[in-house]
N, C-alpha and C positions, 0 to 999 in steps of 0.2 A: 599722300602723305610722307609728310618728311619724314625722314629717320626722327628728332627726336621729338615730333610729335606720338610716332608710333613708339617710343621705347614709356612716356607716360601715359599712352593709354595702355600698353601692356602692364604697366606698372596697376593703375588702376582695377585692370581686370582681375590683375592678380591679387591685391587689396579684397576686394570685394568676394571672391572665391575664397579666400582667407577668413573673410569675417562671416561668412555664411558658415563655413567648415567648422571654424571654431563655435557658433551659434550653436549649430547643430550637435557638436559635442558635448555641449552642455546642459540641451535639451534630452541629449540621449544620457546622460549620466546622472540627470534629475528624475529621469522616469525611473531608470535604474532603481535609484534610490529609493523612489515612494514605491517601487512594486517589492524590495529588498524589504523596507520598515512593514507594509503591509503582509508579507508573508510571516515575519518575524512576531508578529502582532498575532498573526492566526495560528502559528505553531503556539505562542503564550496560551490561547485561548482554549483550544484543544487539549493541550498539555494541563491545565488546571480545571479543565472540568475531567480527563483523564484520574488525572491524584485524588478525586472523589470518586471511585468507581472501584471498590475491591473485589467485586464479582459480577459475573451478569449472564443470561441466559436469553438462546433468540433461535428463532426459528430460520431459516435459510432458503433460498430458490438458488441454485446453483445451473448455470447455463453455460454450456459447453462446445463452441464453435471450431470444427473442426475442415481445414479445407478438402479434404475427402470426401466431405458428406456435404450435403445441400441442405439437411434441417439440423440444426441446433440438437444439441444433447441435454434432456433437463435431469437436473439430480432434488430431489427433497429431502431436508434433512434438519437438524439441530445444532445448535453449540453449547456449550457451557465453560466458563472461563472462571479460574480463580487465579489474578494475578499473586506472584510472578509467574506461575511457572506450570500451573496444571490447567490443562484444558481436555475438554469432550468434544469429536466432531463426529457426529454420526449419519449413517442416512439407511431409514428405513427399510427406502424403494429407491431404484425396481430392485437391484441386489442389496440388502440388506450389509453394513460394515460399520467400524466402529473403529477409531484412531484416538487412542490415549497417550498424552502427554504427560509426566508427573515428575518434575526437577529432571533430572537426568536419566530416566527411566522412560519404556512407555511400551505400548501394549496395541497389536491389530488385529483385527477379526474380519473375517469376510465370509456370509451366509453361514453353513453349517461348518468350517472349516475350525480347525481346533487355535485359539488363539495363540498370537506369534507374541513373543516378550520381547524387548531390545532395547539396547544401552547407547544412548547418543553420543557417548567416547568413543565406541567401536564402531558407530554404522553411520559414516558420511551420508546417506542419501535419507535417512530418516532425519540426521541433524538438521541436513539441509533443507528438507520439508517442515521441521520446528522451527527453523530462523525465519522463513518463507511466513508463518504462520502469527507467531510472535512479534514480526517488522509491523503488522496492520491489527494486530490484536492485543499486543503487550501493553499498548498504553504510554511507552514511552520515546515519544515523536523526537523528544531533543536528540538522540542519537543516531537519527539517519542521513545528517549532513556528513557522517563520517564515510557513507558508501555508498549513499545515493546523492544526485541532484535533484532541489527539492525546486517547483514552480506552483504557484496557487493558480490552479486553471478555471475558476469558477467562483462563485460567493461560497460553496462550503465543500469546497473540493484541492485537494492537495495530489500532484502528480511527480512524481518520483523515477527517475530513471539510475539506473544502477553505475557506477563509474570503475567498479572490476570488470576487465575482461569474461572474466569464468562466469561471472552472474549473466553478464550480457548475451552470453552464448544462450540461454535459455528465455529471458528476458528482456522487453525492450524497454516495457514504462508499467507502471502499477498508478492507476486512480483512485484514491479513496474520497469517497464520499462522505461528508457525517452530517449526521441527525440535526437538524435548525436545532434541537428543543434538549436533549442529553448529549451533543457532540459525540457520539458514538458510531465510527465505523457504518454507514448505511448500505452504501453499496463501495464494494472492489473490483474494479477493471483490471484483468492482468493482460497485456498484449505482449506473444513472442513474436521472434525475429521471423518464422515461417509464415504468418498473417494467422495461425491462432490464435485463439484468446479463449476467455474463462471470466465470465460477470457472476458475482454473487451478491445478491438481494437478501437483506437481513430484515428480518420483521421481527415485531411484537418482544422490545425487549422488555425483559426484568433485570429491574438491577439492585446491588446489595442484597440479595435475597441468600435464607439458608442454604446452604450446597451439601449434599450429603457425601461423606469421605466415597461411598462404593462407588459413587458417579468414575473416578480415577483409580478404581483397583480391580472393576471385574467390565467383560464387556458388555455381556448380559444383564442387568443392573435387577432379575429376576433370579438370578444365579443362587 
């Protein structure tokens, strides 16, 4: 092949490569744009449904998988939420325990131990717990993109991964699957960097029912 032919051939190969590259970039951009629009539409949908719910209660099953054990540890419990800042998380078995958040104050009880009150302003551990619970139960999904990367990973599932290194040390990702009908969280899967994980399945939602104040002031409602 003469040098002039080689130059022309090289130019054609380069032009073809650039064309394919640019077309690929356009397709990728279109796909990302489509995914972004789908995510935003999904967020608007669940946010609109959440805005209609001022309170709810639910039973749940929590399954904890630990790398040290071959079988998962399963707990059954109940949950009551009054948005924006009151929550009661209760395990009647196998070890009775109650966790309450009411504004900046809270209370926790374990079995027959006396109740322990705390202030979120001075208790960083309980504040972290509260932030994680309100993350997927508080109903304000529009603020997630500040601290988390979001991706729609299924017809009804939103997966978020932390941007902050401090949070990423404890949580790899959280997948929230929403109920098709009421658009409340139906399943939450929390993956940890070491391989441990927690899955919570919510059951029998009751929305906007009358919620007694005593649920957020004492651990035992028959006290």
